Biopython code that builds the backbone (N, CA, C, O; Angstrom):
import numpy as np
from Bio.PDB.StructureBuilder import StructureBuilder

atoms = [
    (1, "MET", "N", (-38.513, -12.828, 1.203)),
    (1, "MET", "CA", (-39.256, -14.249, 1.392)),
    (1, "MET", "C", (-39.207, -15.285, 0.340)),
    (1, "MET", "O", (-39.792, -14.991, -0.703)),
    (2, "ALA", "N", (-38.686, -16.326, 0.395)),
    (2, "ALA", "CA", (-38.297, -17.313, -0.822)),
    (2, "ALA", "C", (-39.448, -18.604, -0.808)),
    (2, "ALA", "O", (-40.002, -19.216, 0.105)),
    (3, "GLN", "N", (-39.508, -18.688, -2.335)),
    (3, "GLN", "CA", (-40.674, -19.033, -3.350)),
    (3, "GLN", "C", (-39.880, -20.229, -3.817)),
    (3, "GLN", "O", (-38.703, -20.379, -4.145)),
    (4, "ALA", "N", (-40.880, -20.995, -3.739)),
    (4, "ALA", "CA", (-40.125, -22.285, -5.110)),
    (4, "ALA", "C", (-41.012, -22.140, -6.275)),
    (4, "ALA", "O", (-42.224, -21.969, -6.405)),
    (5, "GLY", "N", (-39.910, -22.276, -7.167)),
    (5, "GLY", "CA", (-40.269, -21.971, -8.412)),
    (5, "GLY", "C", (-40.296, -23.531, -9.355)),
    (5, "GLY", "O", (-40.409, -24.604, -8.762)),
    (6, "SER", "N", (-40.185, -23.455, -10.771)),
    (6, "SER", "CA", (-40.936, -24.912, -11.297)),
    (6, "SER", "C", (-39.285, -25.609, -11.023)),
    (6, "SER", "O", (-38.205, -25.081, -10.755)),
    (7, "GLY", "N", (-39.682, -26.928, -11.221)),
    (7, "GLY", "CA", (-38.298, -27.719, -10.316)),
    (7, "GLY", "C", (-37.507, -27.339, -9.269)),
    (7, "GLY", "O", (-36.312, -27.061, -9.174)),
    (8, "GLY", "N", (-38.497, -27.388, -8.439)),
    (8, "GLY", "CA", (-38.444, -27.488, -6.795)),
    (8, "GLY", "C", (-36.877, -26.218, -6.391)),
    (8, "GLY", "O", (-36.157, -26.273, -5.394)),
    (9, "SER", "N", (-36.804, -25.445, -7.283)),
    (9, "SER", "CA", (-35.735, -24.795, -6.910)),
    (9, "SER", "C", (-36.261, -23.353, -6.247)),
    (9, "SER", "O", (-37.218, -22.733, -6.710)),
    (10, "VAL", "N", (-35.403, -22.875, -4.971)),
    (10, "VAL", "CA", (-35.333, -22.010, -4.277)),
    (10, "VAL", "C", (-34.893, -20.427, -5.018)),
    (10, "VAL", "O", (-33.731, -20.290, -5.399)),
    (11, "SER", "N", (-35.645, -19.555, -5.145)),
    (11, "SER", "CA", (-35.278, -18.349, -5.236)),
    (11, "SER", "C", (-35.229, -17.071, -4.436)),
    (11, "SER", "O", (-36.337, -16.812, -3.965)),
    (12, "GLY", "N", (-34.631, -16.506, -4.243)),
    (12, "GLY", "CA", (-34.330, -15.251, -3.376)),
    (12, "GLY", "C", (-33.206, -15.278, -2.620)),
    (12, "GLY", "O", (-32.183, -15.932, -2.823)),
    (13, "ALA", "N", (-33.411, -14.655, -1.885)),
    (13, "ALA", "CA", (-31.760, -14.314, -0.795)),
    (13, "ALA", "C", (-31.315, -15.564, 0.011)),
    (13, "ALA", "O", (-30.201, -15.745, 0.502)),
    (14, "ALA", "N", (-32.499, -16.478, 0.062)),
    (14, "ALA", "CA", (-32.163, -17.600, 0.928)),
    (14, "ALA", "C", (-31.636, -18.651, -0.072)),
    (14, "ALA", "O", (-30.890, -19.466, 0.471)),
    (15, "GLY", "N", (-31.851, -18.862, -1.527)),
    (15, "GLY", "CA", (-31.563, -19.696, -2.120)),
    (15, "GLY", "C", (-30.519, -19.510, -2.839)),
    (15, "GLY", "O", (-30.279, -20.495, -3.537)),
    (16, "GLN", "N", (-29.560, -18.384, -3.004)),
    (16, "GLN", "CA", (-28.673, -18.085, -3.554)),
    (16, "GLN", "C", (-27.662, -18.929, -2.991)),
    (16, "GLN", "O", (-27.476, -19.154, -1.795)),
    (17, "ARG", "N", (-26.579, -19.685, -4.674)),
    (17, "ARG", "CA", (-25.444, -19.963, -4.843)),
    (17, "ARG", "C", (-24.214, -19.240, -4.617)),
    (17, "ARG", "O", (-24.071, -18.202, -5.262)),
    (18, "GLY", "N", (-23.413, -19.550, -3.921)),
    (18, "GLY", "CA", (-22.026, -19.036, -4.376)),
    (18, "GLY", "C", (-22.064, -17.996, -2.731)),
    (18, "GLY", "O", (-22.818, -17.970, -1.758)),
    (19, "LEU", "N", (-20.522, -17.080, -3.232)),
    (19, "LEU", "CA", (-20.447, -16.577, -1.736)),
    (19, "LEU", "C", (-20.770, -15.094, -1.784)),
    (19, "LEU", "O", (-20.145, -14.386, -2.573)),
    (20, "PRO", "N", (-21.531, -14.668, -1.141)),
    (20, "PRO", "CA", (-22.382, -13.005, -1.673)),
    (20, "PRO", "C", (-21.192, -12.309, -0.789)),
    (20, "PRO", "O", (-21.264, -12.503, 0.424)),
    (21, "LEU", "N", (-20.006, -11.447, -1.323)),
    (21, "LEU", "CA", (-19.143, -10.038, -0.729)),
    (21, "LEU", "C", (-19.963, -9.085, -0.402)),
    (21, "LEU", "O", (-20.798, -8.547, -1.130)),
    (22, "GLY", "N", (-19.771, -8.909, 0.499)),
    (22, "GLY", "CA", (-19.889, -7.451, 0.791)),
    (22, "GLY", "C", (-18.999, -6.621, 0.536)),
    (22, "GLY", "O", (-17.938, -7.016, 0.053)),
    (23, "GLY", "N", (-19.268, -4.968, 0.859)),
    (23, "GLY", "CA", (-18.340, -3.566, 0.492)),
    (23, "GLY", "C", (-16.771, -4.180, 0.697)),
    (23, "GLY", "O", (-16.031, -4.687, -0.146)),
    (24, "GLY", "N", (-16.542, -3.932, 2.193)),
    (24, "GLY", "CA", (-15.812, -4.141, 2.745)),
    (24, "GLY", "C", (-14.753, -5.450, 2.108)),
    (24, "GLY", "O", (-13.541, -5.326, 1.934)),
    (25, "ALA", "N", (-15.672, -6.855, 1.793)),
    (25, "ALA", "CA", (-14.756, -7.670, 1.278)),
    (25, "ALA", "C", (-13.816, -7.520, 0.558)),
    (25, "ALA", "O", (-12.614, -7.775, 0.632)),
    (26, "ILE", "N", (-15.163, -6.605, -0.927)),
    (26, "ILE", "CA", (-14.414, -6.368, -1.864)),
    (26, "ILE", "C", (-13.367, -5.382, -1.955)),
    (26, "ILE", "O", (-12.577, -5.390, -2.899)),
    (27, "ALA", "N", (-13.315, -4.478, -0.966)),
    (27, "ALA", "CA", (-12.610, -3.581, -0.723)),
    (27, "ALA", "C", (-10.975, -3.994, -0.522)),
    (27, "ALA", "O", (-10.000, -3.778, -1.242)),
    (28, "SER", "N", (-11.140, -4.809, 1.015)),
    (28, "SER", "CA", (-10.256, -5.513, 0.850)),
    (28, "SER", "C", (-9.410, -6.504, 0.342)),
    (28, "SER", "O", (-8.267, -6.728, 0.741)),
    (29, "ILE", "N", (-10.161, -7.247, -0.787)),
    (29, "ILE", "CA", (-9.227, -8.269, -1.728)),
    (29, "ILE", "C", (-8.817, -7.126, -2.698)),
    (29, "ILE", "O", (-7.831, -7.367, -3.394)),
    (30, "GLY", "N", (-9.525, -5.709, -2.880)),
    (30, "GLY", "CA", (-9.008, -4.922, -4.062)),
    (30, "GLY", "C", (-7.520, -4.299, -3.400)),
    (30, "GLY", "O", (-6.498, -4.169, -4.074)),
    (31, "GLY", "N", (-7.604, -4.044, -2.340)),
    (31, "GLY", "CA", (-6.221, -3.582, -1.488)),
    (31, "GLY", "C", (-5.196, -4.490, -1.703)),
    (31, "GLY", "O", (-4.100, -4.232, -2.200)),
    (32, "VAL", "N", (-5.665, -5.752, -1.241)),
    (32, "VAL", "CA", (-4.629, -7.148, -1.090)),
    (32, "VAL", "C", (-3.774, -7.037, -2.811)),
    (32, "VAL", "O", (-2.634, -7.262, -3.215)),
    (33, "ALA", "N", (-4.871, -6.638, -3.343)),
    (33, "ALA", "CA", (-4.168, -7.170, -5.010)),
    (33, "ALA", "C", (-3.559, -5.719, -5.470)),
    (33, "ALA", "O", (-2.885, -5.697, -6.500)),
    (34, "VAL", "N", (-3.720, -4.824, -4.931)),
    (34, "VAL", "CA", (-2.953, -3.722, -5.228)),
    (34, "VAL", "C", (-1.194, -3.383, -4.655)),
    (34, "VAL", "O", (-0.202, -2.801, -5.093)),
    (35, "LEU", "N", (-1.553, -4.082, -3.547)),
    (35, "LEU", "CA", (-0.596, -4.766, -2.381)),
    (35, "LEU", "C", (0.405, -5.309, -3.340)),
    (35, "LEU", "O", (1.521, -4.830, -3.543)),
    (36, "LEU", "N", (-0.030, -6.195, -3.819)),
    (36, "LEU", "CA", (0.763, -7.468, -4.128)),
    (36, "LEU", "C", (1.792, -6.657, -5.211)),
    (36, "LEU", "O", (3.021, -6.581, -5.215)),
    (37, "ILE", "N", (0.690, -6.036, -6.204)),
    (37, "ILE", "CA", (0.932, -5.480, -7.479)),
    (37, "ILE", "C", (2.690, -4.747, -7.215)),
    (37, "ILE", "O", (3.821, -4.849, -7.691)),
    (38, "PHE", "N", (2.001, -4.052, -6.211)),
    (38, "PHE", "CA", (3.226, -2.720, -5.614)),
    (38, "PHE", "C", (4.368, -3.694, -5.264)),
    (38, "PHE", "O", (5.443, -3.502, -5.832)),
    (39, "MET", "N", (4.249, -4.808, -4.317)),
    (39, "MET", "CA", (5.486, -5.135, -3.967)),
    (39, "MET", "C", (6.281, -6.476, -5.020)),
    (39, "MET", "O", (7.328, -7.051, -4.723)),
    (40, "PHE", "N", (5.515, -6.707, -6.162)),
    (40, "PHE", "CA", (6.283, -7.136, -7.187)),
    (40, "PHE", "C", (6.839, -6.153, -7.813)),
    (40, "PHE", "O", (7.708, -6.523, -8.603)),
    (41, "GLN", "N", (6.685, -5.172, -7.763)),
    (41, "GLN", "CA", (7.047, -4.089, -9.142)),
    (41, "GLN", "C", (8.166, -3.367, -8.177)),
    (41, "GLN", "O", (8.713, -2.361, -8.630)),
    (42, "ASN", "N", (8.591, -3.913, -6.646)),
    (42, "ASN", "CA", (9.433, -3.104, -5.778)),
    (42, "ASN", "C", (10.355, -3.998, -5.111)),
    (42, "ASN", "O", (10.244, -4.503, -3.994)),
    (43, "THR", "N", (11.332, -4.125, -6.009)),
    (43, "THR", "CA", (12.305, -5.782, -5.132)),
    (43, "THR", "C", (13.840, -5.178, -4.928)),
    (43, "THR", "O", (14.787, -5.935, -4.718)),
    (44, "ASN", "N", (13.960, -4.011, -4.996)),
    (44, "ASN", "CA", (14.870, -3.484, -5.048)),
    (44, "ASN", "C", (15.519, -3.610, -3.361)),
    (44, "ASN", "O", (14.636, -3.886, -2.549)),
    (45, "ASP", "N", (16.887, -3.448, -2.783)),
    (45, "ASP", "CA", (17.297, -3.340, -1.650)),
    (45, "ASP", "C", (17.263, -2.284, -1.426)),
    (45, "ASP", "O", (17.651, -1.416, -2.208)),
    (46, "VAL", "N", (16.689, -2.031, -0.056)),
    (46, "VAL", "CA", (16.917, -0.317, 0.712)),
    (46, "VAL", "C", (17.420, -0.453, 1.845)),
    (46, "VAL", "O", (17.371, -1.495, 2.499)),
    (47, "ARG", "N", (18.057, 0.785, 2.258)),
    (47, "ARG", "CA", (18.789, 0.583, 3.506)),
    (47, "ARG", "C", (17.795, 1.546, 4.672)),
    (47, "ARG", "O", (17.537, 2.743, 4.546)),
    (48, "VAL", "N", (17.393, 0.735, 5.684)),
    (48, "VAL", "CA", (16.493, 1.400, 6.622)),
    (48, "VAL", "C", (17.555, 2.136, 7.576)),
    (48, "VAL", "O", (18.706, 1.736, 7.403)),
    (49, "LYS", "N", (17.423, 2.954, 8.374)),
    (49, "LYS", "CA", (17.915, 3.799, 9.307)),
    (49, "LYS", "C", (16.722, 3.821, 10.717)),
    (49, "LYS", "O", (15.939, 4.732, 10.447)),
    (50, "PHE", "N", (16.469, 3.420, 11.557)),
    (50, "PHE", "CA", (15.353, 3.447, 12.264)),
    (50, "PHE", "C", (15.643, 3.626, 13.719)),
    (50, "PHE", "O", (15.408, 2.591, 14.342)),
    (51, "LEU", "N", (15.962, 4.348, 14.261)),
    (51, "LEU", "CA", (15.975, 5.010, 15.653)),
    (51, "LEU", "C", (17.426, 4.375, 15.741)),
    (51, "LEU", "O", (18.358, 4.882, 15.116)),
    (52, "PHE", "N", (17.591, 3.256, 16.532)),
    (52, "PHE", "CA", (19.318, 2.744, 16.805)),
    (52, "PHE", "C", (19.633, 1.590, 15.789)),
    (52, "PHE", "O", (20.791, 1.185, 15.889)),
    (53, "TRP", "N", (18.956, 1.038, 14.944)),
    (53, "TRP", "CA", (18.582, 0.452, 13.989)),
    (53, "TRP", "C", (19.015, 0.553, 12.639)),
    (53, "TRP", "O", (18.487, 1.386, 11.903)),
    (54, "ASP", "N", (20.144, -0.390, 12.123)),
    (54, "ASP", "CA", (20.394, 0.183, 10.950)),
    (54, "ASP", "C", (20.565, -0.995, 10.105)),
    (54, "ASP", "O", (21.441, -1.767, 10.496)),
    (55, "PHE", "N", (19.915, -1.333, 8.997)),
    (55, "PHE", "CA", (19.497, -2.455, 8.453)),
    (55, "PHE", "C", (19.038, -2.378, 6.490)),
    (55, "PHE", "O", (18.146, -1.703, 5.977)),
    (56, "THR", "N", (19.844, -3.151, 5.926)),
    (56, "THR", "CA", (19.227, -3.788, 4.208)),
    (56, "THR", "C", (18.214, -4.593, 4.241)),
    (56, "THR", "O", (18.365, -5.756, 4.615)),
    (57, "TRP", "N", (16.863, -4.050, 3.807)),
    (57, "TRP", "CA", (16.059, -4.826, 3.678)),
    (57, "TRP", "C", (15.366, -4.908, 1.947)),
    (57, "TRP", "O", (15.401, -3.989, 1.129)),
    (58, "PRO", "N", (14.881, -6.024, 1.784)),
    (58, "PRO", "CA", (14.094, -5.678, -0.268)),
    (58, "PRO", "C", (13.049, -4.511, 0.363)),
    (58, "PRO", "O", (12.670, -4.267, 1.508)),
    (59, "VAL", "N", (12.840, -4.058, -0.637)),
    (59, "VAL", "CA", (11.460, -3.059, -0.553)),
    (59, "VAL", "C", (10.148, -3.953, -0.269)),
    (59, "VAL", "O", (9.281, -3.735, 0.578)),
    (60, "TRP", "N", (10.206, -4.739, -0.953)),
    (60, "TRP", "CA", (8.840, -5.699, -0.918)),
    (60, "TRP", "C", (8.651, -6.152, 0.655)),
    (60, "TRP", "O", (7.620, -6.026, 1.316)),
    (61, "LEU", "N", (9.685, -6.611, 1.013)),
    (61, "LEU", "CA", (9.348, -6.939, 2.548)),
    (61, "LEU", "C", (9.191, -5.637, 3.580)),
    (61, "LEU", "O", (8.563, -5.724, 4.635)),
    (62, "LEU", "N", (9.650, -4.788, 3.262)),
    (62, "LEU", "CA", (9.656, -3.372, 4.072)),
    (62, "LEU", "C", (8.172, -2.895, 3.526)),
    (62, "LEU", "O", (7.874, -1.872, 4.143)),
    (63, "ILE", "N", (7.425, -3.159, 2.856)),
    (63, "ILE", "CA", (6.005, -2.828, 2.011)),
    (63, "ILE", "C", (5.274, -4.217, 3.108)),
    (63, "ILE", "O", (4.148, -4.061, 3.580)),
    (64, "LEU", "N", (5.757, -4.980, 3.275)),
    (64, "LEU", "CA", (4.664, -6.466, 3.605)),
    (64, "LEU", "C", (4.671, -5.883, 5.191)),
    (64, "LEU", "O", (3.628, -5.933, 5.844)),
    (65, "VAL", "N", (5.930, -5.319, 5.777)),
    (65, "VAL", "CA", (5.571, -5.455, 7.395)),
    (65, "VAL", "C", (5.218, -4.412, 7.387)),
    (65, "VAL", "O", (4.621, -4.307, 8.459)),
    (66, "SER", "N", (5.176, -3.680, 6.989)),
    (66, "SER", "CA", (4.436, -1.842, 7.436)),
    (66, "SER", "C", (2.673, -2.444, 6.916)),
    (66, "SER", "O", (1.796, -1.931, 7.610)),
    (67, "ALA", "N", (2.323, -3.107, 6.174)),
    (67, "ALA", "CA", (1.163, -3.172, 5.475)),
    (67, "ALA", "C", (0.671, -4.000, 7.126)),
    (67, "ALA", "O", (-0.280, -3.604, 7.800)),
    (68, "LEU", "N", (1.558, -5.167, 7.501)),
    (68, "LEU", "CA", (0.805, -6.316, 8.694)),
    (68, "LEU", "C", (0.810, -4.840, 9.777)),
    (68, "LEU", "O", (-0.208, -4.355, 10.273)),
    (69, "VAL", "N", (1.738, -4.497, 9.901)),
    (69, "VAL", "CA", (1.759, -3.402, 11.762)),
    (69, "VAL", "C", (0.731, -2.733, 11.507)),
    (69, "VAL", "O", (-0.100, -2.539, 12.396)),
    (70, "GLY", "N", (0.549, -2.192, 10.129)),
    (70, "GLY", "CA", (-0.644, -1.180, 9.737)),
    (70, "GLY", "C", (-2.070, -2.016, 10.422)),
    (70, "GLY", "O", (-2.675, -1.487, 11.355)),
    (71, "ALA", "N", (-2.511, -3.344, 9.856)),
    (71, "ALA", "CA", (-3.422, -3.925, 9.623)),
    (71, "ALA", "C", (-3.518, -4.617, 11.669)),
    (71, "ALA", "O", (-4.592, -4.810, 12.239)),
    (72, "PHE", "N", (-2.810, -4.731, 12.007)),
    (72, "PHE", "CA", (-2.493, -5.218, 13.233)),
    (72, "PHE", "C", (-3.001, -3.814, 14.291)),
    (72, "PHE", "O", (-3.742, -3.887, 15.271)),
    (73, "VAL", "N", (-2.511, -2.904, 13.874)),
    (73, "VAL", "CA", (-3.055, -1.493, 14.569)),
    (73, "VAL", "C", (-4.242, -0.935, 14.358)),
    (73, "VAL", "O", (-4.691, -0.033, 15.065)),
    (74, "TRP", "N", (-4.989, -1.571, 13.100)),
    (74, "TRP", "CA", (-6.180, -1.087, 12.806)),
    (74, "TRP", "C", (-7.028, -2.032, 13.613)),
    (74, "TRP", "O", (-7.889, -1.526, 14.333)),
    (75, "PHE", "N", (-6.900, -3.292, 13.586)),
    (75, "PHE", "CA", (-7.576, -4.321, 14.448)),
    (75, "PHE", "C", (-7.544, -4.019, 15.952)),
    (75, "PHE", "O", (-8.618, -3.920, 16.544)),
    (76, "GLY", "N", (-6.383, -3.866, 16.612)),
    (76, "GLY", "CA", (-6.484, -3.725, 17.761)),
    (76, "GLY", "C", (-7.425, -2.103, 18.181)),
    (76, "GLY", "O", (-8.404, -2.174, 18.925)),
    (77, "MET", "N", (-7.006, -0.853, 17.651)),
    (77, "MET", "CA", (-7.871, -0.254, 17.740)),
    (77, "MET", "C", (-9.514, -0.214, 17.594)),
    (77, "MET", "O", (-10.295, 0.441, 18.285)),
    (78, "GLY", "N", (-9.822, -1.117, 16.481)),
    (78, "GLY", "CA", (-11.098, -1.894, 16.620)),
    (78, "GLY", "C", (-11.962, -2.648, 17.737)),
    (78, "GLY", "O", (-13.168, -2.579, 17.978)),
    (79, "VAL", "N", (-10.838, -3.465, 18.397)),
    (79, "VAL", "CA", (-11.214, -4.606, 19.363)),
    (79, "VAL", "C", (-11.563, -3.250, 20.476)),
    (79, "VAL", "O", (-12.669, -2.908, 20.897)),
    (80, "LEU", "N", (-10.181, -2.624, 20.777)),
    (80, "LEU", "CA", (-10.585, -1.498, 21.876)),
    (80, "LEU", "C", (-12.513, -0.512, 21.926)),
    (80, "LEU", "O", (-13.287, -0.220, 22.838)),
    (81, "ARG", "N", (-12.524, -0.312, 20.254)),
    (81, "ARG", "CA", (-13.366, 0.597, 20.361)),
    (81, "ARG", "C", (-14.848, -0.456, 20.828)),
    (81, "ARG", "O", (-15.865, -0.004, 21.354)),
    (82, "ARG", "N", (-14.623, -1.830, 20.489)),
    (82, "ARG", "CA", (-15.608, -2.617, 20.294)),
    (82, "ARG", "C", (-15.940, -2.665, 22.317)),
    (82, "ARG", "O", (-16.865, -2.472, 23.106)),
    (83, "ARG", "N", (-14.766, -2.977, 22.319)),
    (83, "ARG", "CA", (-15.167, -3.170, 23.842)),
    (83, "ARG", "C", (-15.271, -2.205, 24.862)),
    (83, "ARG", "O", (-15.516, -2.477, 26.038)),
    (84, "ARG", "N", (-15.006, -0.618, 24.222)),
    (84, "ARG", "CA", (-15.870, 0.365, 25.353)),
    (84, "ARG", "C", (-16.914, 0.685, 24.591)),
    (84, "ARG", "O", (-17.365, 1.679, 25.161)),
    (85, "ARG", "N", (-17.575, 0.473, 23.675)),
    (85, "ARG", "CA", (-19.175, 0.195, 23.630)),
    (85, "ARG", "C", (-19.648, -0.703, 23.986)),
    (85, "ARG", "O", (-20.794, -0.672, 23.537)),
    (86, "ARG", "N", (-19.455, -1.893, 24.766)),
    (86, "ARG", "CA", (-19.686, -3.168, 25.423)),
    (86, "ARG", "C", (-20.045, -2.908, 26.646)),
    (86, "ARG", "O", (-21.094, -3.342, 27.122)),
    (87, "LYS", "N", (-18.850, -1.851, 27.568)),
    (87, "LYS", "CA", (-18.485, -1.814, 28.481)),
    (87, "LYS", "C", (-20.192, -0.211, 28.638)),
    (87, "LYS", "O", (-21.043, -0.215, 29.527)),
    (88, "ALA", "N", (-20.131, 0.440, 27.918)),
    (88, "ALA", "CA", (-20.944, 1.265, 28.336)),
    (88, "ALA", "C", (-22.165, 1.051, 27.647)),
    (88, "ALA", "O", (-22.854, 2.061, 27.502)),
    (89, "ARG", "N", (-22.566, 0.086, 27.228)),
    (89, "ARG", "CA", (-23.790, -0.723, 27.304)),
    (89, "ARG", "C", (-24.407, -1.258, 28.233)),
    (89, "ARG", "O", (-25.606, -1.284, 28.513)),
    (90, "ARG", "N", (-23.067, -1.908, 28.941)),
    (90, "ARG", "CA", (-23.286, -2.852, 30.432)),
    (90, "ARG", "C", (-23.829, -1.758, 31.356)),
    (90, "ARG", "O", (-24.844, -1.907, 32.036)),
    (91, "GLN", "N", (-22.955, -0.460, 31.329)),
    (91, "GLN", "CA", (-23.005, 0.627, 32.256)),
    (91, "GLN", "C", (-24.578, 1.215, 32.128)),
    (91, "GLN", "O", (-25.059, 1.337, 33.254)),
    (92, "ASP", "N", (-25.336, 1.539, 31.254)),
    (92, "ASP", "CA", (-26.613, 2.116, 30.565)),
    (92, "ASP", "C", (-27.450, 0.795, 30.912)),
    (92, "ASP", "O", (-28.547, 1.264, 30.608)),
    (93, "ARG", "N", (-27.705, -0.346, 31.272)),
    (93, "ARG", "CA", (-28.652, -1.616, 31.258)),
    (93, "ARG", "C", (-29.094, -0.787, 32.617)),
    (93, "ARG", "O", (-28.455, -0.078, 33.395)),
    (94, "PRO", "N", (-30.507, -1.205, 32.547)),
    (94, "PRO", "CA", (-31.295, -1.022, 33.694)),
    (94, "PRO", "C", (-30.990, -1.965, 34.862)),
    (94, "PRO", "O", (-30.895, -3.128, 34.471)),
    (95, "THR", "N", (-30.801, -1.804, 36.230)),
    (95, "THR", "CA", (-30.276, -3.301, 36.806)),
    (95, "THR", "C", (-31.603, -3.442, 37.655)),
    (95, "THR", "O", (-31.789, -4.441, 38.349)),
]
sb = StructureBuilder()
sb.init_structure("model")
sb.init_model(0)
sb.init_chain("A")
sb.init_seg("    ")
for serial, (resi, resn, name, xyz) in enumerate(atoms, 1):
    if name == "N":
        sb.init_residue(resn, " ", resi, " ")
    sb.init_atom(name, np.array(xyz, "f"), 0.0, 1.0, " ", f" {name:<3s}", serial, name[0])
structure = sb.get_structure()
Protein backbone atom coordinates (compact mmCIF):
# COMPACT_ATOMS: atom_id res chain seq x y z
CA MET A 1 0.00 0.00 0.00
CA ALA A 2 1.44 3.39 -0.96
CA GLN A 3 1.07 6.29 1.38
CA ALA A 4 1.51 9.96 0.62
CA GLY A 5 4.19 11.49 2.81
CA SER A 6 4.88 15.13 3.52
CA GLY A 7 5.47 17.08 0.35
CA GLY A 8 3.19 14.85 -1.71
CA SER A 9 5.81 12.16 -2.40
CA VAL A 10 4.66 8.58 -2.55
CA SER A 11 6.39 5.95 -0.45
CA GLY A 12 6.20 2.20 -0.82
CA ALA A 13 6.84 -0.19 -3.68
CA ALA A 14 4.76 1.77 -6.18
CA GLY A 15 6.65 4.98 -5.55
CA GLN A 16 10.17 3.63 -6.02
CA ARG A 17 12.38 5.45 -8.45
CA GLY A 18 15.10 3.73 -10.41
CA LEU A 19 15.36 0.30 -11.89
CA PRO A 20 14.56 -2.64 -9.60
CA LEU A 21 16.81 -5.60 -10.40
CA GLY A 22 15.90 -9.16 -9.55
CA GLY A 23 18.30 -11.94 -8.69
CA GLY A 24 18.39 -13.28 -12.24
CA ALA A 25 19.27 -9.88 -13.68
CA ILE A 26 22.04 -9.35 -11.14
CA ALA A 27 23.45 -12.83 -11.84
CA SER A 28 23.31 -12.17 -15.61
CA ILE A 29 25.13 -8.85 -15.27
CA GLY A 30 27.76 -10.49 -13.08
CA GLY A 31 28.18 -13.34 -15.56
CA VAL A 32 28.61 -10.95 -18.48
CA ALA A 33 31.18 -8.96 -16.49
CA VAL A 34 33.19 -12.10 -15.70
CA LEU A 35 32.93 -13.20 -19.34
CA LEU A 36 34.22 -9.84 -20.58
CA ILE A 37 37.15 -9.88 -18.13
CA PHE A 38 38.01 -13.43 -19.22
CA MET A 39 37.82 -12.41 -22.89
CA PHE A 40 40.09 -9.37 -22.41
CA GLN A 41 42.70 -11.50 -20.63
CA ASN A 42 42.79 -14.18 -23.34
CA THR A 43 43.78 -12.51 -26.60
CA ASN A 44 46.11 -15.17 -28.06
CA ASP A 45 45.27 -17.17 -31.16
CA VAL A 46 44.33 -20.83 -30.88
CA ARG A 47 44.10 -23.56 -33.50
CA VAL A 48 40.71 -25.27 -33.45
CA LYS A 49 40.12 -28.75 -34.89
CA PHE A 50 36.46 -29.78 -34.91
CA LEU A 51 35.20 -32.67 -37.04
CA PHE A 52 36.50 -31.79 -40.52
CA TRP A 53 37.10 -28.09 -39.81
CA ASP A 54 40.55 -26.78 -38.96
CA PHE A 55 40.98 -23.06 -38.32
CA THR A 56 42.73 -20.47 -36.15
CA TRP A 57 40.74 -18.02 -34.05
CA PRO A 58 41.52 -15.63 -31.22
CA VAL A 59 40.60 -17.19 -27.87
CA TRP A 60 38.28 -14.25 -27.03
CA LEU A 61 36.24 -14.90 -30.18
CA LEU A 62 36.02 -18.61 -29.43
CA ILE A 63 34.82 -17.79 -25.90
CA LEU A 64 32.22 -15.34 -27.23
CA VAL A 65 30.90 -17.79 -29.83
CA SER A 66 30.74 -20.57 -27.23
CA ALA A 67 28.85 -18.32 -24.80
CA LEU A 68 26.38 -17.25 -27.50
CA VAL A 69 25.74 -20.85 -28.57
CA GLY A 70 25.23 -21.82 -24.93
CA ALA A 71 22.83 -18.92 -24.36
CA PHE A 72 20.89 -19.84 -27.50
CA VAL A 73 20.54 -23.48 -26.36
CA TRP A 74 19.51 -22.34 -22.85
CA PHE A 75 16.86 -20.01 -24.31
CA GLY A 76 15.62 -22.69 -26.70
CA MET A 77 15.24 -25.22 -23.89
CA GLY A 78 13.22 -22.66 -21.91
CA VAL A 79 10.92 -22.06 -24.87
CA LEU A 80 10.36 -25.81 -25.28
CA ARG A 81 9.62 -26.18 -21.56
CA ARG A 82 7.09 -23.35 -21.59
CA ARG A 83 5.43 -24.80 -24.69
CA ARG A 84 5.13 -28.25 -23.07
CA ARG A 85 3.68 -26.77 -19.88
CA ARG A 86 1.17 -24.67 -21.84
CA LYS A 87 0.09 -27.71 -23.83
CA ALA A 88 -0.35 -29.73 -20.61
CA ARG A 89 -2.44 -26.94 -19.04
CA ARG A 90 -4.69 -26.82 -22.11
CA GLN A 91 -5.24 -30.57 -21.94
CA ASP A 92 -6.07 -30.39 -18.22
CA ARG A 93 -8.75 -27.72 -18.76
CA PRO A 94 -12.31 -28.89 -18.32
CA THR A 95 -14.30 -28.68 -21.56
